[in-house]
C-alpha positions in Angstrom: 81.6 108.9 104.6 80.5 105.7 102.9 80.3 102.5 104.8 81.6 99.1 103.6 81.0 95.6 104.8 84.1 93.4 105.2 83.7 89.6 105.5 86.5 87.3 106.3 86.3 84.4 103.8 89.6 82.7 104.2 91.5 81.6 107.3 94.5 83.6 108.3 96.4 80.4 109.4 99.8 80.2 107.7 99.7 83.9 106.8 102.4 86.4 107.9 101.9 87.9 111.3 101.4 91.4 109.8 98.3 90.2 107.9 96.9 88.6 111.1 97.4 91.8 113.0 95.7 93.8 110.1 92.7 91.5 110.3 92.6 91.9 114.1 92.7 95.7 113.7 89.7 95.5 111.3 87.8 93.5 113.9 87.7 90.2 111.9 88.7 87.3 114.1 86.6 84.4 112.8 85.9 83.1 109.3 82.6 84.3 107.8 82.2 87.1 110.3 81.2 90.5 108.9 82.1 94.0 110.1 80.7 97.3 108.9 83.2 100.2 108.9 83.6 103.6 107.5 85.5 103.7 104.2 88.4 105.9 105.3 91.7 105.9 103.5 93.3 104.1 106.5 90.7 101.3 106.4 90.8 101.0 102.6 94.6 100.6 102.9 94.3 97.8 105.4 91.7 96.1 103.2 94.0 96.3 100.3 96.7 94.5 102.2 94.4 91.5 103.0 92.1 91.6 100.0 92.9 88.0 99.2 91.3 87.0 102.5 88.2 89.2 102.6 85.2 90.1 100.6 84.2 93.8 100.4 80.7 95.2 99.7 79.2 98.6 99.9 76.7 99.0 102.7 
């Protein structure tokens, strides 16, 4: 599987609770923190839901 790097670039303050929980599930808890994960369909779906808060790159 491919790996992707996900970086939290915007704060989840004033966002719906569901988006906050999605970021927590991805392992992103602080702004400008990066997490490298496998590009599974489940992870890509989570990224799609919070794409306005994160930056995605191929690893």
